[in-house]
GUTOR-243355 format. One line per 5 residues: number of its first residue (from 1); their letters; for each residue x, y, z of N, C-alpha, C. Coordinates in pm, whole numbers, plus 50000, padded with zeros to 5 digits. Example, Ala and Ser with C-alpha at 12.3 -4.5 7.8 and 13.67 -1.06 7.14 Angstrom:
1	AS	51319:49431:50780:51230:49550:50780:51320:49670:50780  51285:49775:50708:51367:49894:50714:51290:50003:50787
// end
This chain:
1	MRDDS	85643:15063:33163:85739:14961:33122:85880:15005:33161  85958:14912:33214:86095:14943:33252:86174:14991:33130  86268:15083:33156:86346:15138:33045:86425:15029:32972  86485:14935:33048:86564:14831:32982:86474:14735:32903  86352:14712:32951:86258:14627:32876:86215:14694:32747
6	FQFLK	86190:14826:32753:86151:14899:32632:86266:14899:32531  86389:14918:32579:86503:14917:32488:86521:14780:32424  86496:14674:32501:86502:14539:32448:86400:14521:32336  86276:14569:32357:86173:14561:32254:86216:14637:32129  86270:14755:32147:86313:14838:32034:86426:14769:31957
11	DLVEA	86521:14712:32030:86632:14642:31963:86580:14524:31882  86482:14451:31936:86428:14334:31866:86361:14373:31735  86270:14469:31742:86190:14498:31622:86272:14569:31515  86379:14635:31555:86459:14707:31456:86568:14621:31394  86597:14505:31453:86694:14413:31394:86628:14334:31281
16	PSPSG	86697:14310:31171:86636:14235:31060:86617:14089:31094  86501:14032:31058:86479:13889:31084:86374:13829:30993  86383:13850:30861:86290:13777:30773:86311:13627:30787  86206:13549:30766:86212:13405:30787:86331:13343:30713  86409:13267:30789:86529:13205:30734:86654:13287:30755
21	FEEPV	86640:13410:30806:86754:13500:30827:86743:13568:30964  86715:13489:31067:86682:13546:31198:86803:13571:31288  86923:13543:31241:87040:13544:31329:87060:13675:31406  87044:13795:31345:87066:13918:31422:86975:13929:31545  86848:13889:31530:86755:13894:31642:86790:13788:31745
26	QKIIK	86826:13669:31699:86857:13561:31792:86977:13593:31878  87072:13669:31827:87186:13710:31908:87142:13797:32024  87049:13888:31997:86996:13975:32102:86921:13892:32205  86839:13798:32160:86760:13715:32251:86849:13627:32338  86953:13571:32282:87044:13487:32360:87110:13566:32471
31	QVMGR	87146:13691:32444:87209:13773:32546:87115:13797:32664  86987:13823:32633:86890:13850:32739:86857:13721:32814  86829:13613:32741:86797:13487:32808:86910:13440:32897  87034:13465:32856:87148:13420:32934:87154:13477:33074  87084:13588:33096:87083:13651:33229:86981:13587:33323
36	FADEV	86886:13511:33269:86774:13464:33352:86750:13313:33343  86820:13244:33256:86798:13100:33237:86913:13020:33296  86885:12894:33330:86991:12803:33375:87078:12761:33258  87020:12758:33139:87091:12717:33019:87025:12783:32899  87104:12823:32801:87052:12875:32675:87116:12797:32562
41	KTDVH	87034:12746:32471:87086:12668:32360:87017:12708:32231  87085:12683:32120:87031:12710:31987:87032:12581:31907  86920:12548:31843:86916:12423:31766:86957:12448:31622  86955:12343:31542:87007:12351:31406:86925:12445:31317  86798:12469:31349:86717:12562:31270:86735:12707:31313
46	GNVIG	86788:12727:31435:86805:12862:31486:86712:12898:31598  86621:12807:31640:86540:12833:31758:86631:12852:31879  86606:12957:31957:86680:12979:32080:86591:12939:32198  86646:12856:32287:86568:12799:32397:86638:12831:32528  86571:12907:32614:86620:12935:32749:86552:12843:32847
51	VRNPE	86630:12765:32921:86577:12661:33009:86590:12704:33154  86481:12689:33227:86481:12715:33371:86422:12594:33440  86491:12544:33544:86444:12430:33624:86415:12308:33535  86515:12258:33462:86489:12155:33360:86434:12024:33413  86454:11993:33539:86405:11867:33596:86265:11881:33655
56	GRPRV	86206:11998:33647:86074:12019:33706:85963:11954:33627  85844:11959:33682:85723:11908:33618:85608:12002:33649  85520:12024:33553:85521:11974:33415:85623:12048:33329  85651:11991:33211:85741:12054:33115:85659:12152:33029  85700:12278:33032:85624:12384:32965:85710:12449:32857
61	MLAGH	85655:12454:32738:85719:12525:32628:85648:12658:32607  85721:12769:32626:85671:12901:32589:85726:12933:32451  85643:12986:32364:85688:13010:32227:85638:13144:32175  85729:13221:32118:85698:13341:32042:85793:13345:31924  85743:13362:31804:85834:13355:31689:85898:13491:31663
66	CDEIG	86024:13488:31621:86101:13611:31604:86117:13651:31458  86065:13571:31365:86081:13607:31223:85973:13704:31180  86008:13785:31083:85915:13883:31028:85899:13860:30878  85796:13920:30823:85778:13916:30678:85888:13998:30611  85912:13970:30485:86014:14045:30412:86015:14007:30265
71	FMVKY	86131:14022:30204:86148:13995:30062:86283:13927:30039  86304:13879:29918:86431:13820:29880:86467:13863:29738  86594:13897:29716:86641:13933:29582:86638:13808:29494  86575:13818:29378:86568:13707:29284:86649:13731:29156  86656:13857:29110:86718:13884:28981:86766:14029:28978
76	IDKNG	86881:14052:28915:86937:14185:28897:86950:14210:28747  86884:14313:28697:86888:14335:28552:87010:14418:28512  87027:14442:28384:87147:14507:28333:87160:14652:28378  87048:14711:28418:87049:14850:28466:87066:14861:28617  87075:14747:28684:87099:14748:28828:86974:14747:28914
81	YLFFS	86857:14726:28854:86734:14718:28933:86719:14576:28988  86670:14567:29112:86654:14438:29179:86508:14394:29169  86488:14271:29127:86354:14212:29128:86350:14110:29240  86232:14088:29298:86226:14021:29427:86102:13933:29440  86106:13845:29537:85988:13769:29580:85960:13803:29725
86	TIGGI	85843:13765:29773:85807:13792:29912:85849:13676:30002  85878:13709:30127:85897:13610:30233:85781:13628:30330  85689:13533:30333:85570:13547:30415:85460:13622:30340  85347:13637:30405:85230:13695:30340:85231:13846:30344  85250:13909:30229:85253:14055:30219:85150:14099:30115
91	DRAII	85070:14197:30151:84973:14258:30060:85051:14340:29957  85047:14300:29832:85130:14371:29734:85083:14514:29709  84963:14548:29756:84915:14685:29740:84994:14784:29823  85059:14738:29931:85131:14832:30018:85279:14844:29982  85326:14769:29883:85470:14763:29855:85522:14888:29784
96	PGQRV	85459:14939:29678:85518:15052:29605:85540:15174:29693  85655:15238:29672:85685:15362:29744:85749:15341:29879  85772:15217:29920:85834:15192:30050:85987:15199:30041  86046:15243:30150:86191:15231:30164:86222:15095:30228  86332:15034:30182:86369:14901:30232:86519:14894:30255
101	WVHTR	86556:14795:30336:86697:14761:30354:86723:14628:30284  86824:14627:30199:86872:14502:30139:86990:14457:30224  86979:14338:30286:87080:14292:30381:87182:14204:30307  87295:14264:30278:87399:14198:30200:87510:14148:30292  87604:14074:30235:87718:14026:30313:87804:14142:30363
106	QGPIL	87802:14254:30290:87882:14369:30329:87807:14463:30425  87680:14435:30448:87599:14520:30533:87474:14567:30462  87385:14638:30532:87258:14681:30472:87276:14793:30370  87197:14787:30262:87196:14889:30157:87053:14941:30145  87039:15072:30146:86907:15133:30134:86857:15124:29991
111	GVMGK	86729:15094:29976:86665:15092:29845:86523:15142:29855  86462:15166:29740:86321:15206:29737:86247:15115:29641  86123:15085:29677:86036:15004:29592:85980:15092:29481  86012:15058:29356:85970:15141:29244:85861:15077:29160  85787:15160:29089:85690:15117:28990:85660:15236:28899
116	KPIHI	85591:15212:28793:85556:15318:28699:85472:15424:28771  85507:15554:28759:85428:15658:28825:85291:15675:28761  85199:15726:28837:85060:15738:28791:85047:15826:28667  85142:15919:28649:85135:16012:28536:85140:15942:28401  85207:15826:28395:85221:15758:28266:85155:15620:28266
121	MEESE	85065:15600:28360:84991:15474:28363:84869:15483:28274  84837:15374:28206:84712:15366:28133:84596:15360:28231  84478:15402:28188:84362:15401:28277:84335:15261:28332  84355:15161:28248:84332:15023:28295:84431:14982:28404  84553:15035:28396:84654:15003:28497:84621:15065:28632
126	KKKLT	84558:15181:28631:84524:15250:28755:84420:15174:28836  84345:15087:28770:84233:15020:28835:84268:14883:28892  84394:14842:28881:84431:14709:28931:84566:14714:29002  84587:14616:29088:84712:14607:29161:84827:14573:29066  84941:14633:29092:85058:14603:29010:85114:14467:29049
131	KLSHQ	85137:14384:28949:85194:14252:28976:85332:14266:29040  85365:14169:29124:85494:14171:29191:85608:14173:29090  85592:14101:28980:85697:14093:28878:85717:14225:28805  85622:14321:28824:85632:14451:28759:85675:14560:28858  85725:14517:28975:85780:14609:29073:85928:14576:29091
136	WIDIG	86004:14672:29140:86148:14652:29152:86202:14738:29266  86329:14714:29298:86397:14793:29401:86510:14871:29334  86515:14999:29361:86616:15089:29307:86714:15121:29421  86841:15080:29405:86942:15109:29508:87037:15220:29464  87005:15287:29353:87080:15406:29313:87213:15380:29245
141	VKDGE	87228:15263:29182:87353:15232:29113:87344:15271:28965  87458:15271:28896:87457:15312:28756:87424:15199:28660  87454:15072:28701:87427:14961:28611:87428:14828:28687  87402:14720:28616:87395:14589:28677:87528:14543:28734  87637:14581:28671:87769:14540:28720:87794:14597:28860
146	EARRL	87761:14724:28878:87778:14784:29010:87685:14719:29112  87561:14693:29070:87465:14630:29161:87512:14492:29206  87566:14414:29111:87608:14278:29145:87733:14275:29233  87809:14385:29236:87920:14392:29330:87870:14412:29473  87750:14462:29486:87693:14492:29618:87593:14389:29666
151	VSPGD	87513:14336:29573:87396:14255:29607:87403:14121:29535  87351:14016:29600:87345:13884:29539:87204:13829:29545  87164:13747:29448:87037:13676:29462:87035:13598:29594  86922:13601:29660:86909:13536:29789:86925:13630:29907  86975:13753:29883:86986:13849:29993:86846:13884:30044
156	PITFS	86827:13884:30178:86696:13920:30233:86676:14070:30237  86550:14110:30243:86511:14251:30239:86403:14274:30345  86411:14387:30414:86306:14424:30509:86261:14567:30483  86139:14597:30526:86097:14736:30531:86191:14812:30625  86204:14942:30604:86300:15019:30683:86239:15080:30809
161	ANLQR	86108:15069:30828:86040:15137:30939:86089:15086:31074  86115:15178:31167:86159:15144:31302:86051:15180:31404  86080:15151:31531:85982:15173:31638:85973:15321:31672  85849:15370:31681:85823:15507:31724:85700:15509:31814  85696:15606:31903:85580:15623:31991:85473:15705:31920
166	LRGDL	85348:15666:31945:85235:15747:31899:85183:15827:32018  85058:15804:32058:85000:15873:32172:84984:15775:32287  85001:15825:32409:84981:15740:32525:85077:15622:32526  85021:15502:32539:85106:15382:32547:85113:15309:32413  85072:15374:32304:85074:15309:32174:85208:15332:32104
171	VVSRG	85257:15227:32040:85381:15235:31962:85357:15172:31826  85439:15215:31727:85424:15166:31590:85560:15120:31540  85560:15011:31465:85682:14960:31406:85648:14853:31304  85743:14816:31222:85735:14691:31148:85776:14580:31246  85737:14457:31217:85794:14342:31286:85742:14311:31425
176	FDDKM	85639:14384:31474:85582:14344:31603:85528:14201:31595  85475:14165:31478:85433:14027:31452:85555:13950:31402  85617:13870:31488:85579:13846:31626:85701:13860:31716  85788:13956:31682:85903:13975:31769:85860:14019:31908  85741:14082:31917:85692:14115:32051:85657:13987:32126
181	GSWVV	85624:13876:32057:85600:13749:32124:85727:13693:32184  85839:13703:32111:85967:13663:32168:86003:13751:32286  85969:13880:32278:85992:13971:32390:85915:13925:32514  85788:13891:32497:85707:13845:32610:85767:13721:32673  85808:13625:32589:85867:13501:32639:85991:13530:32724
186	CEVLR	86075:13621:32677:86196:13657:32753:86162:13730:32882  86062:13818:32877:86023:13891:32997:85961:13799:33101  85889:13697:33057:85838:13597:33151:85955:13524:33218  86056:13490:33142:86175:13426:33198:86242:13517:33301  86245:13646:33272:86301:13743:33367:86222:13742:33498
191	YLAEN	86089:13743:33487:86003:13745:33604:86019:13617:33685  86022:13503:33618:86029:13376:33688:86164:13354:33755  86267:13424:33711:86398:13409:33773:86397:13453:33918  86298:13532:33956:86288:13583:34093:86188:13503:34178  86135:13394:34122:86033:13317:34192:86061:13168:34184
196	PIEAA	86033:13092:34292:86046:12946:34285:85933:12888:34201  85966:12791:34117:85866:12729:34031:85879:12578:34036  85767:12509:34017:85769:12363:34008:85790:12315:33865  85743:12393:33770:85748:12352:33630:85889:12368:33573  85917:12290:33470:86035:12310:33386:85995:12404:33273
201	IFATS	86071:12511:33255:86036:12612:33156:86136:12608:33041  86081:12600:32920:86161:12605:32798:86111:12725:32717  86170:12841:32744:86129:12965:32679:86192:12970:32541  86110:12965:32437:86160:12941:32302:86126:13057:32209  86230:13112:32147:86213:13207:32039:86221:13128:31909
206	TVQEE	86107:13106:31846:86101:13017:31731:86127:13092:31601  86167:13017:31499:86200:13075:31369:86106:13022:31262  86104:13090:31149:86036:13046:31027:85886:13018:31045  85823:13091:31134:85678:13077:31149:85604:13127:31028  85652:13238:30971:85581:13304:30862:85582:13222:30732
211	IGLRG	85664:13120:30724:85667:13038:30603:85628:12892:30632  85551:12871:30741:85498:12737:30764:85518:12678:30901  85534:12759:31006:85541:12711:31145:85656:12611:31162  85766:12634:31091:85871:12533:31080:85954:12519:31209  85995:12632:31267:86080:12624:31385:86010:12562:31505
216	AQTAA	85885:12600:31527:85811:12547:31642:85792:12397:31631  85776:12347:31509:85755:12203:31491:85876:12123:31539  85995:12164:31499:86114:12089:31539:86151:12116:31685  86130:12240:31733:86161:12271:31872:86071:12192:31967  85944:12182:31934:85852:12106:32019:85890:11959:32026
221	YSINP	85934:11904:31914:85976:11764:31915:86095:11745:32007  86188:11838:32004:86308:11829:32087:86276:11848:32235  86192:11946:32265:86160:11976:32406:86068:11871:32466  85975:11819:32386:85876:11722:32432:85797:11775:32552  85728:11888:32535:85655:11947:32647:85524:11876:32676
226	QIGVV	85475:11895:32798:85339:11855:32832:85240:11968:32811  85292:12092:32822:85210:12212:32808:85279:12307:32712  85201:12367:32622:85253:12469:32531:85178:12600:32550  85251:12709:32564:85192:12843:32574:85252:12927:32462  85169:12969:32369:85216:13044:32253:85171:13189:32266
231	VEAGV	85262:13281:32239:85231:13425:32239:85238:13473:32095  85130:13532:32049:85121:13568:31907:85047:13699:31890  85073:13765:31778:84997:13884:31743:84853:13845:31710  84759:13917:31770:84618:13895:31741:84562:14012:31663  84461:13985:31583:84404:14089:31497:84312:14180:31578
236	ATDFP	84352:14306:31596:84262:14405:31653:84157:14442:31548  84036:14463:31594:83928:14498:31501:83868:14634:31533  83947:14720:31599:83896:14851:31643:83934:14961:31545  83918:14934:31417:83941:15036:31315:83833:15021:31208  83815:15121:31122:83702:15119:31028:83706:15000:30932
241	EVNKR	83588:14965:30881:83570:14868:30773:83601:14724:30812  83595:14691:30942:83613:14552:30986:83476:14492:31014  83451:14374:30963:83327:14303:30986:83336:14230:31120  83287:14292:31227:83298:14234:31360:83208:14112:31376  83104:14103:31296:83020:13983:31302:83098:13861:31256
246	KYGEV	83199:13884:31174:83282:13774:31125:83407:13752:31209  83471:13862:31255:83602:13853:31319:83599:13882:31470  83481:13919:31523:83473:13947:31665:83517:14089:31697  83510:14123:31825:83545:14258:31870:83668:14252:31959  83777:14308:31913:83904:14310:31987:83960:14451:31980
251	EMGKG	83987:14508:32097:84037:14645:32105:84175:14649:32168  84261:14732:32113:84391:14754:32176:84371:14826:32310  84456:14790:32407:84449:14852:32538:84344:14793:32629  84263:14699:32579:84158:14637:32659:84199:14499:32711  84327:14463:32694:84373:14336:32748:84415:14237:32643
256	VILYR	84475:14128:32691:84522:14022:32601:84403:13949:32540  84431:13872:32437:84328:13789:32374:84347:13645:32421  84240:13586:32472:84239:13444:32505:84143:13375:32408  84185:13260:32359:84112:13194:32252:84041:13070:32301  83932:13037:32234:83859:12913:32257:83838:12843:32124
261	GPNIN	83848:12710:32125:83832:12633:32004:83917:12508:32008  83919:12432:31900:83986:12302:31900:84137:12308:31916  84199:12425:31890:84344:12437:31908:84382:12463:32054  84282:12483:32139:84306:12519:32279:84259:12406:32370  84346:12361:32459:84307:12259:32555:84204:12318:32651
266	PGLGE	84087:12256:32666:83980:12317:32747:84020:12343:32891  84081:12244:32957:84118:12261:33097:84224:12367:33116  84322:12366:33028:84429:12465:33037:84376:12605:33008  84285:12613:32912:84224:12741:32881:84145:12797:32997  84073:12711:33069:83998:12756:33187:84092:12804:33296
271	LLMET	84203:12734:33316:84300:12775:33417:84360:12911:33382  84383:12935:33254:84436:13064:33211:84337:13176:33239  84208:13151:33212:84107:13253:33240:84088:13275:33390  84093:13166:33468:84085:13180:33615:84201:13263:33668  84319:13239:33613:84436:13317:33654:84417:13464:33622
276	AHQEK	84364:13493:33504:84339:13632:33465:84242:13699:33561  84135:13628:33601:84040:13683:33697:84108:13711:33831  84182:13614:33881:84243:13627:34013:84349:13736:34016  84422:13753:33906:84529:13853:33901:84480:13987:33846  84349:13994:33815:84290:14117:33761:84360:14163:33633
281	VPYQI	84387:14066:33547:84445:14094:33416:84331:14102:33314  84311:14214:33248:84201:14223:33151:84226:14133:33031  84118:14075:32980:84133:13990:32862:84008:13997:32777  84023:13956:32652:83914:13951:32555:83913:13810:32496  83794:13759:32469:83781:13622:32421:83750:13622:32271
286	VGVAR	83821:13536:32200:83797:13516:32057:83779:13366:32032  83677:13332:31957:83655:13193:31921:83715:13163:31784  83788:13052:31776:83846:13007:31648:83800:12864:31625  83723:12841:31523:83653:12713:31505:83738:12605:31440  83864:12633:31417:83953:12535:31357:84094:12558:31413
291	STPTD	84194:12492:31357:84331:12517:31402:84369:12662:31373  84450:12720:31459:84494:12858:31437:84618:12859:31347  84641:12967:31272:84760:12976:31187:84881:13023:31265  84906:12958:31379:85013:12999:31470:85095:12877:31512  85202:12904:31586:85283:12795:31640:85203:12701:31729
296	ANVIQ	85092:12749:31786:85007:12662:31869:84956:12543:31790  84941:12558:31661:84892:12451:31575:84986:12331:31580  85114:12353:31550:85207:12239:31544:85250:12191:31682  85252:12280:31781:85288:12235:31916:85181:12141:31970  85055:12174:31948:84946:12089:31995:84957:11948:31938
301	LNRSG	85004:11937:31814:85008:11808:31744:85140:11734:31762  85228:11784:31844:85358:11722:31864:85345:11586:31931  85417:11488:31877:85421:11352:31933:85280:11303:31961  85251:11268:32088:85118:11215:32121:85020:11323:32164  85061:11449:32150:84971:11560:32181:85019:11643:32297
306	VATVL	84997:11775:32290:85040:11869:32393:84920:11957:32430  84896:11973:32559:84793:12066:32606:84840:12208:32578  84768:12279:32493:84817:12406:32439:84718:12519:32459  84772:12637:32487:84692:12760:32491:84762:12867:32408  84683:12964:32367:84733:13073:32283:84695:13205:32348
311	VGVPL	84795:13291:32367:84773:13425:32422:84805:13526:32313  84706:13609:32278:84726:13708:32173:84743:13847:32229  84822:13927:32160:84835:14070:32190:84774:14145:32072  84671:14227:32095:84603:14293:31983:84696:14385:31905  84696:14369:31773:84773:14454:31682:84682:14507:31573
316	RYLHT	84702:14634:31539:84640:14688:31419:84737:14677:31302  84683:14652:31185:84757:14659:31059:84869:14554:31050  84836:14428:31084:84934:14321:31077:84992:14306:30936  85115:14266:30930:85188:14242:30805:85200:14368:30720  85215:14481:30788:85247:14606:30722:85366:14668:30795
321	PVEIL	85425:14774:30741:85534:14841:30814:85486:14929:30928  85353:14935:30952:85299:15025:31054:85210:14949:31152  85259:14838:31202:85184:14764:31305:85182:14845:31434  85066:14850:31498:85049:14929:31620:85005:14837:31733  85065:14857:31852:85021:14783:31970:85026:14873:32092
326	SLKDL	84966:14822:32200:84964:14891:32329:85069:14827:32421  85158:14908:32476:85258:14857:32571:85190:14798:32694  85073:14853:32728:84998:14800:32843:84954:14657:32817  84910:14628:32695:84872:14491:32662:84992:14397:32671  85107:14443:32627:85229:14362:32636:85261:14328:32781
331	ENAVK	85255:14427:32867:85286:14404:33009:85184:14309:33072  85058:14321:33032:84957:14230:33086:84979:14087:33038  85031:14069:32918:85063:13935:32870:85172:13872:32957  85275:13950:32990:85382:13899:33077:85327:13863:33215  85245:13950:33271:85189:13925:33404:85103:13800:33405
336	LISSF	85016:13785:33305:84926:13671:33302:85002:13539:33286  85093:13533:33192:85164:13407:33167:85253:13370:33286  85318:13468:33346:85401:13441:33463:85318:13388:33578  85205:13451:33604:85118:13407:33714:85060:13269:33685  85028:13243:33561:84977:13113:33519:85080:13003:33545
341	ILRLK	85205:13028:33509:85309:12927:33528:85333:12899:33676  85324:13001:33759:85341:12980:33904:85232:12893:33963  85120:12878:33896:85011:12793:33944:85024:12648:33897  85114:12620:33807:85128:12484:33754:85200:12395:33855  85143:12278:33879:85198:12184:33977:85216:12047:33913
346	EGMSF	85312:11973:33965:85334:11838:33917:85209:11754:33940  85175:11672:33845:85059:11582:33857:84930:11639:33802  84929:11767:33764:84810:11823:33701:84780:11750:33571  84652:11722:33549:84612:11656:33426:84520:11747:33346  84545:11753:33217:84462:11833:33130:84397:11747:33022
351	IPA	84381:11619:33054:84309:11529:32966:84160:11556:32981  84088:11586:32872:83945:11617:32883:83869:11500:32948  83774:11534:33033:83696:11432:33104:83610:11353:33004
// end
């Protein structure tokens, strides 16, 4: 991976972007898109759209959401402890003992997720998950008055974990789901800037996916695409205790995930697989028997319908501070989607026979 591309990925995942508070990440994305797009615009929800060849055909919307899971300050007690709610789906079993950043108007404040220590827990308490309302954030203040000078209800919170390398091409960070999807979308725009294309490209970094696919819904209505290509974190199943008979077999480093099912346009899906074969891009197939919980869901249903495909990048430990992915899989996602777009021609029909 190019050094500047890796730095871009690192900057994205380390910038705070819980759903509804994506502005720091969107600033980074706008700077990168501005180097490779004919136009970059931001809509009222905060979706950033880089446009290339706007008069071309077909109209293609690329989408990767930039929001991450997080928390929000709800209440500050008289002793200065912060009580919170979740933003997006978080397993409450992983919350205690984590370090977090509370993002205030004055800047980020370090805190720790606290709960009663095991030494003074009743036996019955040890056997069950601690309720969210019985957990808190300690920012090291002396009382509630000091806390309220620093923090306000509504301030967003993120895990503090940043990007680090593991072994080989594996990296670990919070927020890969799905800031790496926004990274792929931008890298495709970079690649296409060096190639003539027939299609109109609307490379979109969408917002508020984790709380209901909200940004993609309004962006798709505005763009009015004929084709939608969504890049999303896919569930890797190459770790212990996964029921592969239920979830399939997906390994990191073995290629992107291509999906089959009602959320995927059959003709467009076949073209994507043909492109992968021709370009020698490794891929893994996953069947989804209903709509996917991704931006592909709402893009497909936009207006009178959009021919949609979904490209997944295998991740271990989704929605935790230690998501792991393969940089090789990321690069293959960029290669596949770029090559796929170069094959799109005006007049192609993806209406099922």
